[in-house]
C-alpha positions as CSV (number, residue, x, y, z in Angstrom):
1,M,22.1,-8.8,5.8
2,K,21.8,-5.7,5.6
3,H,18.5,-4.6,4.0
4,T,19.0,-1.3,1.9
5,V,16.4,0.7,0.1
6,K,17.9,-0.8,-2.9
7,N,17.4,-4.4,-1.9
8,R,13.9,-3.8,-1.0
9,R,13.0,-1.8,-4.3
10,M,14.3,-5.0,-6.1
11,W,12.7,-7.5,-3.8
12,M,9.6,-5.2,-4.8
13,G,9.8,-5.9,-8.1
14,F,9.3,-9.3,-8.1
15,L,5.8,-8.4,-7.0
16,G,5.3,-8.2,-10.8
17,L,4.8,-11.6,-11.2
18,F,1.3,-11.4,-9.3
19,G,0.4,-9.8,-12.8
20,L,0.4,-13.2,-14.1
21,Q,-2.8,-14.3,-12.1
22,G,-4.5,-12.2,-14.9
23,F,-4.2,-15.2,-17.2
24,S,-6.9,-16.9,-15.6
25,Y,-9.4,-15.0,-16.2
26,F,-9.2,-17.3,-20.0
27,W,-10.2,-20.5,-17.7
28,T,-12.4,-18.6,-15.2
29,G,-14.2,-15.9,-17.5
30,E,-14.2,-13.7,-14.3
31,A,-13.9,-10.0,-15.6
32,T,-12.3,-9.3,-12.0
33,D,-8.9,-11.2,-12.7
34,L,-8.2,-9.2,-15.8
35,C,-7.7,-6.3,-12.7
36,A,-4.3,-8.6,-11.6
37,F,-2.8,-7.5,-14.9
38,A,-1.9,-3.7,-12.8
39,W,0.5,-5.4,-10.8
40,F,3.3,-5.7,-14.1
41,A,3.0,-2.1,-13.0
42,Y,5.6,-3.6,-9.5
43,F,8.1,-4.4,-12.6
44,S,9.2,-0.3,-12.4
45,Y,11.1,-1.4,-8.8
46,F,13.8,-3.1,-11.2
47,W,14.6,0.2,-12.8
48,L,14.2,2.3,-9.7
49,A,16.7,-0.2,-7.8
50,R,19.5,0.5,-10.4
51,L,19.4,4.1,-9.5
52,H,22.0,5.3,-7.5
53,V,20.5,8.5,-5.8
54,E,21.8,8.6,-2.5
55,L,20.9,12.9,-2.1
56,P,18.3,13.9,-4.7
57,D,20.5,17.5,-6.3
58,E,18.8,19.4,-9.1
59,R,19.8,17.7,-11.8
60,Y,18.0,14.3,-10.1
61,R,14.8,16.8,-9.8
62,E,14.7,17.8,-13.1
63,D,14.8,14.6,-14.4
64,V,11.7,13.4,-12.4
65,K,9.8,16.3,-14.0
66,T,10.7,15.5,-17.1
67,A,9.6,11.9,-16.5
68,K,6.7,12.7,-15.0
69,A,6.0,15.2,-18.3
70,F,6.8,12.3,-20.5
71,A,4.1,9.6,-18.5
72,F,1.5,12.9,-18.4
73,Q,1.6,12.6,-22.0
74,I,1.5,8.8,-21.9
75,A,-1.6,9.0,-19.4
76,S,-3.1,11.4,-22.1
77,F,-2.8,9.3,-24.8
78,E,-4.2,6.2,-22.8
79,L,-6.8,8.3,-21.7
80,F,-8.4,9.1,-25.3
81,V,-7.9,5.6,-26.6
82,L,-10.3,4.6,-23.6
83,F,-12.3,7.5,-24.0
84,L,-12.9,6.1,-27.7
85,L,-13.2,2.2,-26.4
86,V,-16.1,3.1,-24.7
87,L,-18.0,5.0,-27.4
88,I,-17.0,2.1,-29.6
89,L,-17.8,-0.9,-27.3
90,P,-20.2,0.8,-24.4
91,E,-21.3,-2.7,-23.6
92,S,-17.8,-4.5,-23.1
93,S,-17.0,-4.4,-19.5
94,T,-14.2,-7.0,-19.7
95,L,-12.5,-5.4,-22.8
96,L,-12.6,-2.3,-20.3
97,T,-11.2,-3.8,-17.2
98,L,-8.5,-5.0,-19.1
99,A,-7.3,-2.1,-20.9
100,V,-7.5,0.2,-17.7
101,S,-5.6,-2.3,-15.7
102,I,-2.7,-2.3,-18.9
103,C,-2.9,1.4,-18.8
104,V,-2.3,1.6,-14.7
105,A,0.8,-0.6,-15.9
106,V,2.4,1.0,-18.9
107,L,1.9,4.5,-17.3
108,I,3.9,3.3,-14.0
109,L,6.4,1.5,-16.0
110,S,7.1,4.4,-18.6
111,Y,7.8,6.8,-15.6
112,A,10.5,4.3,-14.2
113,A,11.6,4.0,-17.5
114,K,12.5,7.4,-18.5
115,L,13.6,8.2,-15.1
116,Y,16.0,5.4,-15.8
117,Q,17.0,6.6,-19.0
118,L,17.7,10.2,-17.8
119,E,19.3,9.2,-15.2
120,E,21.9,7.3,-17.0
121,K,22.9,9.6,-19.4
């Protein structure tokens, strides 16, 4: 079976299932288990695998720039929310660990979703 970039990206998307390990926090109480939620970011490969880009052209490069700008806006908002969480709950490291790992996943997923949306137009 020929392994193409599309097939590899599709299989990498399944790594997002490791994010389910984050729910083990509710049984173990270990705050480091919450970092597993960042694995959900690998689900972005499902969108990226659906793109049909063999040679990037000017339109694709513009779409990448637009998707990066969109992801930057979300990252700015996430940083603001994290800053507020630190001010409101400075001693809650568990909540901050969860918030950071979710922010990482949302940031990467938003970039992939926006790029897919722009390319499918």
